[in-house]
C-alpha positions as CSV (number, residue, x, y, z in Angstrom):
1,M,25.6,-6.1,14.4
2,T,24.9,-2.9,16.2
3,I,21.4,-1.6,16.7
4,H,21.0,1.9,15.4
5,S,17.9,3.6,16.9
6,S,18.6,7.3,16.6
7,N,16.7,8.2,13.5
8,P,14.4,11.0,12.3
9,H,11.4,8.6,12.3
10,A,11.5,7.7,16.0
11,G,8.4,9.1,17.7
12,H,7.2,10.6,14.4
13,L,3.8,8.9,14.5
14,L,1.2,8.9,17.2
15,T,-0.4,5.5,17.8
16,P,-4.2,5.4,17.4
17,A,-4.4,5.2,21.2
18,S,-2.2,8.2,21.8
19,A,-4.0,10.2,19.1
20,A,-7.3,9.5,20.9
21,A,-5.7,10.6,24.2
22,S,-4.5,13.9,22.7
23,P,-7.6,15.5,21.2
24,G,-5.7,18.7,20.3
25,A,-3.0,16.8,18.4
26,A,-2.8,16.9,14.6
27,P,-3.6,13.6,12.8
28,A,-0.5,11.4,12.8
29,S,0.2,10.7,9.2
30,A,2.9,11.0,6.6
31,G,2.5,13.9,4.2
32,T,-0.5,16.2,4.5
33,A,-2.9,15.3,7.3
34,T,-6.5,14.8,6.2
35,P,-9.7,14.8,8.3
36,A,-10.9,11.3,8.9
37,G,-14.3,12.2,7.3
38,A,-12.8,13.1,4.0
39,G,-13.5,11.0,1.0
40,P,-15.8,10.5,-2.0
41,D,-18.9,10.2,0.2
42,S,-18.2,13.1,2.6
43,G,-18.7,16.0,0.2
44,V,-14.9,16.4,-0.1
45,P,-14.2,16.1,-3.8
46,S,-12.0,13.3,-5.1
47,R,-8.6,14.0,-6.7
48,T,-9.0,15.7,-10.1
49,S,-5.4,17.0,-10.6
50,P,-2.8,14.5,-9.4
51,D,0.1,16.0,-11.4
52,G,2.7,18.2,-9.8
53,A,3.9,21.3,-11.5
54,D,7.0,19.5,-12.5
55,G,5.2,16.6,-14.1
56,S,5.5,14.3,-11.0
57,A,2.7,12.2,-9.9
58,R,2.3,13.8,-6.5
59,P,-1.2,13.4,-5.1
60,T,-3.4,16.4,-4.3
61,P,-3.3,16.8,-0.4
62,G,-6.5,16.0,1.5
63,K,-8.7,15.0,-1.4
64,D,-9.0,11.3,-1.3
65,P,-6.9,9.9,1.6
66,L,-5.9,6.3,2.3
67,M,-7.0,5.7,5.9
68,L,-5.1,3.2,8.0
69,R,-6.2,3.1,11.6
70,G,-6.9,6.8,11.8
71,H,-3.7,7.8,9.9
72,A,-4.3,9.6,6.6
73,F,-2.1,9.3,3.5
74,D,-2.6,11.3,0.4
75,S,-0.6,8.8,-1.8
76,R,-2.0,5.4,-2.6
77,F,1.4,4.1,-3.9
78,I,3.6,2.3,-1.5
79,L,7.3,1.5,-2.2
80,G,8.1,-2.1,-1.4
81,S,11.3,-3.3,0.1
82,G,14.4,-4.8,-1.4
83,R,17.7,-3.3,-2.8
84,Y,17.7,0.2,-1.4
85,D,19.8,3.1,-2.5
86,L,19.4,6.9,-2.3
87,H,18.5,7.1,-6.0
88,L,15.6,4.6,-5.8
89,I,14.1,6.1,-2.6
90,K,14.4,9.7,-3.9
91,A,12.8,8.7,-7.2
92,A,9.8,6.9,-5.5
93,I,9.2,9.8,-3.1
94,D,9.8,12.7,-5.5
95,N,8.3,11.2,-8.7
96,A,5.6,8.8,-7.4
97,G,4.7,10.7,-4.3
98,A,5.2,7.7,-2.0
99,Q,4.5,8.4,1.6
100,I,5.1,4.9,3.0
101,V,8.3,2.9,2.4
102,T,8.7,-0.6,3.6
103,M,11.9,-2.4,4.6
104,A,13.2,-5.4,6.3
105,L,14.3,-4.7,9.9
106,R,17.8,-6.0,9.2
107,R,18.3,-3.1,6.8
108,C,17.9,-0.5,9.5
109,M,19.8,-2.2,12.3
110,T,23.4,-1.5,11.4
111,T,25.3,1.7,11.7
112,D,26.9,1.2,8.3
113,N,24.8,2.5,5.3
114,N,21.6,2.8,7.4
115,V,18.7,3.1,5.1
116,L,16.9,5.3,7.6
117,D,19.4,8.0,6.8
118,Y,18.1,8.2,3.2
119,I,14.4,8.5,4.0
120,P,12.8,12.0,4.9
121,G,11.3,12.3,8.3
122,E,7.8,12.9,6.9
123,V,7.8,9.6,5.2
124,T,6.3,6.7,7.2
125,I,8.6,3.7,7.7
126,L,6.8,0.3,7.4
127,P,9.1,-2.3,8.8
128,N,8.3,-5.9,7.7
129,T,8.9,-9.2,9.3
130,S,10.7,-10.7,6.4
131,G,12.6,-13.8,7.5
132,A,9.9,-14.9,9.9
133,R,8.9,-18.6,9.6
134,N,6.0,-18.5,12.0
135,A,3.9,-16.2,14.2
136,R,6.3,-16.2,17.1
137,D,9.2,-15.0,14.8
138,A,7.0,-12.3,13.4
139,V,5.9,-11.0,16.8
140,R,9.5,-10.9,18.0
141,I,10.7,-9.0,14.9
142,A,7.7,-6.6,15.1
143,R,8.5,-5.7,18.7
144,L,12.1,-5.1,17.9
145,A,11.1,-3.0,14.8
146,R,9.0,-0.8,17.0
147,E,12.0,0.1,19.2
148,V,14.4,0.5,16.3
149,C,12.2,2.4,13.8
150,G,10.0,4.3,16.3
151,T,6.7,3.3,14.6
152,D,3.7,1.2,15.4
153,F,3.3,0.3,11.8
154,V,4.3,-3.2,10.8
155,K,3.9,-5.4,7.7
156,V,3.5,-9.0,8.7
157,E,5.2,-11.4,6.3
158,I,5.5,-15.0,7.2
159,E,7.0,-17.5,4.7
160,H,8.4,-20.9,5.6
161,E,9.6,-22.0,2.2
162,T,12.0,-20.3,-0.1
163,R,11.1,-21.4,-3.6
164,Y,7.7,-19.6,-4.1
165,L,7.8,-17.4,-1.0
166,L,4.0,-17.9,-0.4
167,P,2.7,-16.3,2.8
168,D,1.4,-18.6,5.5
169,N,-2.1,-17.4,6.2
170,A,-2.7,-19.4,9.3
171,E,0.5,-18.1,11.1
172,T,-0.2,-14.6,9.7
173,I,-3.6,-14.6,11.4
174,K,-2.0,-15.6,14.7
175,A,0.6,-12.9,14.6
176,T,-2.0,-10.3,13.5
177,R,-4.2,-11.1,16.5
178,I,-1.3,-10.7,19.0
179,L,0.2,-7.6,17.5
180,S,-3.1,-5.7,17.1
181,K,-3.8,-6.2,20.8
182,E,-0.4,-4.6,21.5
183,G,-1.4,-1.5,19.6
184,F,0.4,-2.1,16.3
185,V,-1.0,-1.0,13.0
186,V,-0.8,-4.4,11.4
187,M,-0.6,-4.7,7.6
188,P,-0.6,-8.4,6.8
189,Y,0.8,-9.8,3.5
190,M,-1.4,-12.8,2.6
191,F,-2.3,-15.4,-0.1
192,P,-5.6,-14.2,-1.6
193,D,-8.0,-16.5,0.2
194,P,-11.3,-14.6,1.0
195,L,-11.9,-16.7,4.1
196,A,-8.4,-15.9,5.5
197,A,-8.9,-12.2,4.6
198,K,-12.1,-12.2,6.7
199,A,-10.2,-13.9,9.6
200,L,-7.4,-11.3,9.4
201,E,-10.0,-8.5,9.7
202,E,-11.5,-10.2,12.7
203,A,-8.0,-10.5,14.2
204,G,-7.5,-6.7,14.0
205,A,-5.7,-6.1,10.7
206,A,-5.6,-2.4,9.6
207,C,-5.8,-3.6,6.0
208,I,-5.5,-6.7,3.9
209,M,-2.5,-7.1,1.5
210,P,-3.1,-10.0,-0.9
211,L,-0.4,-10.9,-3.4
212,G,-1.2,-10.2,-7.1
213,S,1.2,-13.0,-8.2
214,M,4.4,-14.4,-6.8
215,I,6.7,-11.8,-5.3
216,G,9.2,-10.4,-7.7
217,S,7.6,-12.1,-10.7
218,N,6.2,-8.9,-12.4
219,R,3.3,-11.1,-13.6
220,G,0.5,-8.9,-12.5
221,L,-2.9,-9.8,-11.2
222,R,-2.8,-13.6,-11.6
223,M,-5.1,-13.9,-8.6
224,R,-7.6,-11.4,-9.8
225,D,-10.8,-13.4,-9.2
226,F,-10.0,-14.1,-5.6
227,I,-8.8,-10.5,-5.0
228,E,-12.1,-9.2,-6.3
229,I,-14.0,-11.3,-3.8
230,I,-11.8,-9.9,-1.0
231,I,-12.4,-6.4,-2.1
232,A,-16.1,-6.9,-2.4
233,N,-16.4,-8.1,1.2
234,A,-13.6,-6.2,3.0
235,H,-14.3,-3.5,5.7
236,V,-10.7,-2.4,5.8
237,P,-8.5,-1.2,2.9
238,V,-7.2,-3.7,0.4
239,I,-3.6,-3.1,-0.8
240,I,-2.3,-5.2,-3.6
241,D,1.2,-6.4,-2.8
242,A,3.7,-8.5,-4.8
243,G,3.8,-9.3,-8.5
244,I,2.8,-5.9,-9.9
245,G,5.3,-5.4,-12.7
246,R,3.9,-2.6,-14.9
247,P,2.0,0.7,-14.4
248,S,-0.9,-0.7,-16.4
249,Q,-1.2,-3.6,-13.9
250,A,-1.3,-1.0,-11.0
251,A,-4.0,0.9,-12.8
252,Q,-6.0,-2.4,-13.2
253,A,-5.7,-3.1,-9.5
254,M,-7.0,0.3,-8.6
255,E,-9.8,0.2,-11.2
256,M,-11.1,-3.0,-9.6
257,G,-11.4,-1.3,-6.3
258,A,-8.1,-1.8,-4.5
259,D,-7.3,1.0,-2.1
260,A,-3.5,1.1,-2.8
261,V,-0.7,-0.7,-4.6
262,M,2.7,-1.7,-3.4
263,A,5.6,-2.2,-5.9
264,Y,9.3,-2.5,-5.9
265,T,10.8,-4.8,-8.5
266,A,9.2,-3.1,-11.4
267,I,10.8,0.3,-10.4
268,A,14.1,-1.0,-9.2
269,G,14.6,-3.0,-12.4
270,A,13.7,-0.1,-14.8
271,R,16.4,1.5,-17.0
272,N,15.0,4.9,-16.0
273,I,14.0,4.6,-12.4
274,P,12.6,8.2,-11.9
275,L,10.5,7.9,-15.1
276,M,9.1,4.4,-14.0
277,A,8.3,5.7,-10.5
278,R,6.4,8.6,-12.1
279,S,4.6,6.2,-14.3
280,F,3.5,4.2,-11.4
281,G,2.3,7.3,-9.5
282,H,0.2,8.4,-12.5
283,A,-1.2,4.8,-13.0
284,V,-2.3,4.5,-9.4
285,S,-4.0,7.9,-9.5
286,A,-5.7,7.2,-12.9
287,G,-6.9,3.8,-11.7
288,R,-8.3,5.3,-8.5
289,E,-10.1,8.1,-10.4
290,A,-11.5,5.6,-12.9
291,Y,-12.9,3.5,-10.1
292,L,-14.4,6.5,-8.3
293,S,-16.0,7.7,-11.6
294,G,-18.0,4.5,-12.1
295,L,-16.8,2.3,-14.9
296,G,-19.2,1.4,-17.6
297,A,-20.8,-2.0,-17.8
298,V,-19.1,-4.8,-19.7
299,T,-21.3,-6.7,-22.2
300,T,-20.7,-10.0,-23.8
301,G,-22.3,-11.7,-26.8
302,R,-23.6,-8.5,-28.5
303,A,-22.6,-5.0,-29.5
304,V,-24.1,-1.9,-27.9
305,P,-24.5,0.9,-30.5
306,S,-23.3,4.3,-29.6
307,S,-25.2,6.0,-32.5
308,P,-28.6,5.4,-34.3
309,T,-28.8,2.1,-36.1
310,D,-32.2,2.7,-37.8
311,V,-30.9,3.9,-41.2
312,N,-34.3,4.7,-42.5
313,G,-35.0,6.9,-39.5
314,Y,-32.4,9.5,-40.3
315,L,-31.8,9.1,-44.1
316,H,-35.4,9.6,-45.1
């Protein structure tokens, strides 16, 4: 296996430390850079027109950015990793507006069919530590990924069993603590335990990435109750990762307050990949706008009339 490190992404992003040291530099982000103060509470309006002129789900630049350690992203849809080909990547970027694409390190380490050759230079590569069985493995893979992919971003994935592929939260916390001290933008994949989510924040995570259900299952938000607790108490972005199988499930995740959604299997397995990618882009945008608009209260045990119920009052 030959390491292939000459790629358009090398050196593409400033690290948070280098950005701070270069006050005149533009924000280091994929897509359109956005001021860190932008957002729904800053006087900058939220997205109101997410559609591109061609019907794609491209986000409106600078309106409602996803912030990860000072890096701004206009899109809140992230393409997960798996079977990559040019058709899938192009569909996700062109039709869903994806600005972050994850991949296992082994997919960008060979000179044959290097996936980095398929990804535009303005798209942020998010290497993951797939295959790691403990914190030590994850740290080693992350350090190698930094050299190969030229980025400080890393998605920490640690699973030590192969049937359910459930993340090991304890080892993930250890790896996050080490890597954050080394300047990585750590995005940890975790089982939705609110206490572990808090520990990951304290360890330096740039976001929290709880699974919605088992990876590749397309079963949606089976862990919703626990994810809602994480969202309610998080001080970093919460990105739903794994199990999202339909655009409606992505919209639900965003409506409940998630900051972004990652998906792969649902798009890769669709008969019409570009159309499914576009559907996910629209769903993520719609769910985000619904959340920002303030959803109506849910009532149980009684109806709430939307018109007068006193018949005598308006018939006589």
